[in-house]
N, C-alpha and C positions, 0 to 999 in steps of 0.2 A: 504494500500500500504506500503510495507516495506520501512523503512527510506532511505536506500541507493537508492532504486528504485525511491522513490519520488523525491530525489534530481536530479537524472539523468533525470527523466521525466520533471521536472521543467526546467532544462537546455535545453533539446531538444525542448520543446514547446516555451520557451522564444526565443531561437535562431531562430526557424522557423518563429515566428511572426515577429521578427526584419528583418530576411532575406527577407521576402515577402515585407516589407516596403522598404527596400533598393533596391530591384529589381524593384518595382513599381516607386520609385523615379527616378531611372535611365531611365526607360521606358518613364515616363512622361516628363522628362527633354529633352530627345531626340525627342520624338514625337511632343511635343507642343512648343519646343524651349523656355522654361521658364527658369528664373534664378533659382539658387539652392534653395533659400528660398521658392519660390512659388512651386517648384516641391516637396520639402519636405512636405510642408503643404498639398498639394493635395494627396500625397502618404500615408498620415496618414489614409485616409479612405479605403485603400486597405485591411486592416485587422481591426478587432474589437474584443471586448470582446465576441461577439457571436461566433467567431471562436474558442476561448478557450473553450466556453461551448460545441461547437460541438465536439471538441477533447474529452472532458470528457464523453459526451453522447456516442460517438462511442467507446471509451475505455471500458466503462461498457458493451456495447453490445458485443464487441469482447471478452471480458473477461468472460462473463457469458452465452451469448446466441448463440455465433457463434462457431459451431464445424464442422470440415471437417474431415472425416475419413482418407483421404489420407495424411493429414499433420502429421509430426512426433509427437509422444507423448512428451509433454513438461512438465517439472516440474513447480512449481508455479512461480519461478522467470522468467523462459523463457516465460511462459504464460502472465505474466504482461508486459514483454518487447515486446512480439509479438503484444499484444493488443494495446500498446502505439504506436508502429511503424505503425501499420495499420491505427490507428486513425489519426496520424500526416500525413501519406501519403495521406489519403483521403482529409483531410481538407486543407493541404498546398501544398504538392508536385504535386498532379494531376491537379492543376489549372495552372501550369507553362508550357511553351514551352520547347523544348528539350535543348536549350542552358541554359535557366534559371534552368532547372532541374539539369543539370550537376553542375552548381555553387552552387545550394542548397545542393546537396549531398556532394560536396566537403567541404562546410562549416560545415555541420552536422558531417561529419567524422572527422573533426579537433577538435571537442569538447572533453574535458578531459574525460567526462563520456562515450564517444563512442570509445575511443582509444583501449581498450582491449576486445571489444565485437566481438563475432564470427559472429553474424547475424546483418546485417545493413538494413536500410530502403528499399533499392532497392531489396535486397535478399528476405526480408519478403514479399514485394508486389508481386514479381515475383513468389515465391513459392505458395502463396495463390491464385493468378490468375491461375497459372497452375493447381492447385488442383481443383479449381472450374470448369475449362474448361474440364478437363479429365473426 
């Protein structure tokens, strides 16, 4: 993985992981009427190191084994980025409801590594899904 790409990928995965915990904490606190400390403790189990492993397994799958003829031809940087976005989308984004998905996308889009990108998580997921369905 190219150096700049690795830093961006680390930032996106770390942010995704923490965002799921934050969303889980808020959900647990509202749903179970727990104090903040207890909600934070329970929310820790919403994500684990296995999620990070899943991201990397899926990343490698999308990078090396997943090809769809109708997707635009991508250079190596775009291919790395597309594989990363699809992996993060499957592991983190798709587990959320509509409201949480909006918050998740907003948080990811605010990351420094995402500021100048043409293709974002939702765009990549939608174009891939559309390509598979067609």
